[in-house]
N, C-alpha and C positions, 0 to 999 in steps of 0.2 A: 216594396213595388219594384225596385231594380231588379231583383231576382226573377220576377215574373216577366219583366222586359227582356232579360237576357234569355230566358227559357223560350220565348215566343219566336222571334226573328232569328236568333242565333242557332235554332235547330234546322233552318232552311239551309238549302244548298248554298254554299259560299261563293260569292263573286270572286273571280281571279284576276285582279287588275294587272299582275305581272305579265300576263299573256297578251297584253294589248300594246301594240306598237304605238309610238307618238304619231299624230297626223302629219301628213307631208308638209314640209316647210314650217314645222312647229316652232313657235317661239311664245315665251310668256310675256304679255304686255306688261310694262312698268307698273301699271296701276295695280295688277294682281300681286307683284312681288313687294311692292311699297305700301299698298293700301292706304292712300291718303284720305279716302272716303270709305264709309260702310259699303260693302259690295252686295249687289243684287244680281241674281242670274236668271236668264230667260233661255229655256230650252225650245228649240222650234219656233224661231222669231219670225219666219215667213218673210214677208215683204217689209216688216218692220214698223207696222202701224202702232201697236202697243209700245214697242221699245222706244220709238221716237217720242211719243206722247209722255211716257213715263219719265224719261231723261229731261224733257222740257219742264215737267211739273215737280221733279224731285232733284233740284240741283244739289242737295245735300248727300246724294247717294250716287254711286257709280254702277251702272248696269252693264253687264256683259251678256250680249245677246248672241246666241249661237244659232246658225242656220246651215243645214247640210246641202240643201238643193241649189245648184248653181244660179239658175235663172231668178229665183226668189231672192237669194243673197245679193245678186247684181243690182236688182231693183231697190233692195234695202240700202245698199251702201251708196247708191246714187243719191238717194234722199238724204242719207246721213251726212254726206259730203256738203250738201247744199246748206243744211241746218247748222253744220259746225258745232255740235254739242261736245263739249270736252269731257263730259261725264258719261259717255257712251262708247263702249267697244264692241264693234261688230265683228264677229268671228266666223269664218267659212270653214266648218269642220264637222265631223261626226261628233256629236255632243258627248257620248260616253268616253271616247277615246281622249278627248280634249280635257275633260274634266279630271280624268284619272292623272294626266300628266301636268296639269296646271293648277289645280286648286288644292289648297292645303286644307287639313282638318279644322272644323270649327271656325271657318272664316267667312261664310255667306250668311247674310241676314235674311234674305228671302228668295225663294225659287219659284218663278212661274213656269207652268206648263199649260198653256192655253190651247185648247182645241187639238190635241195630238192625234195622230192617225189612230182610229178606234181599234184596229187590228182584230176585227171581228172573226177573221178566219184563223188567227194566230194569237190567242189570248195570252200566251206566255210572253208575248212582246208588249203588252200593256205595262206601263210604268211600275205600278204597284204590285205587279206579278213578277217582275225581274229581280234577281238576286242583286243587280246593280243598285236597286233602290236603297239597300243597306248602305252601300258605299256613299251614295248621294247624301243620305242623312247624316253620314259623319262629317261631311263638309259643311252642314248647316250648324250655325251657332245655337247654343241653348236659348230657348224662347223664340228661335226663328221659325219661319213658316214655309210650307209648300202649298202653292195655290194652284189647284187643278180645275179646269173648266172644260166642258163638253156638252154637246147637244144630244148624246146618246145615253138615254136612261140606264141601260144595262151596264154601260161602262162606269157610270158614276156609282151605280149600286155595287159593282164589284169593288171599286176603289175604296168606297166606305166600309165594306165588309173587310177587306185586306187591312185597311188602317186600323180597324178595331180588333181583328183576331190574330193577325200576324205582326204588324208593326206596333201595335199597342200605343198609338198615338192619339192624344186628344184631338178632336176634330169637329167641325161644324159644317153643315150642308145647307144650301139655300138656292133658290131659283135666281138667275141672273135677271136684273131689271131689264124691262122690255126696251128701254132707250139706251142701253149700254153700247159702246162702239169701241171696244178695246182692240179687236182684230177684224180683218176683212171677213173671216169666217163668222165671227159673232154677229157682225152687221147683217150678213146674208141670211143666217138662220133666224134671227129675230124678225127681220122683214118678212119672212115666210110665215110667221106665226108660230115658229117652233119654240118649245121651252129649251132653255140652256141652263145648265146646273153648274155650281161651283162647290168644291170641297176644299176647305182650308184646314191643313194639319199643322199642328204646332209641336216642336220638340221640347219636352220637358226636362226639368233639372234632373240629373242623375241618369239620363238615358245613355245607354252604352251600345256601341257597335264593334265589330271586329276590325275596323278600320279607323279607330279614333287616333292612333299614333302614327 
C-alpha cells in the first residue's frame, strides 16, 4: 500500500518551502520547541470561538491557532487575554509561511480547518488542491487527523475526491449536527437552515511524503 501512496500524491507538483520567507517578527513559541503537551493546530481561527472553547475543554492539549486577518486576530487575542488559557497560542501570520518555519515533521496530533474561504473562483487555492497540503500532512503524526468543515457542498465533494484519489487518506464524511456552535460561521449557517459538512482525514501507518525529514 505504501507504494500506491507514494505514486499518488508524489506525482503532483511539489510544494517548495525553501521559497517562503519567515513571517514578519517571526519567533517560535516555547511550546512548539519544547512540546510539553500534544500539539493541535487550527488554521484560520477567525475571532477564536472554536480555539477558546477547545482550549478550555482540552487542558491536556496545546492548541496553536493561526489567523491572518488583523481585525479578527485582534478580537481573538482580546478574548484570549481575558481567559488566560495557558494551553492556547494565538498566532497572527500567514498560516502556510508560519507552518513551514515553525512546525517539525510528525509533531501535530490534529489539524482543524473550519469553514475556510471556499475559493469558488480560484479552486487551486482550496486546501486539498494545493501542493502545500502534502507538506501539511508531513507535520501530522501517524494516526493524526485533519478536520475540514464547510457549508459548501461542492467544496466538501472536491475535498473528499482529493482525499481518495490524490492523497489516498482514509476519511469519513458526515453532516454537522444542527446544534453545533464551533465557529461564528457555523452558528450563522446552521441558524439559516443550511447543511454543514465535515470531512475527517486520518494519516495511516507507513504514509510517506517528500517532506518527512
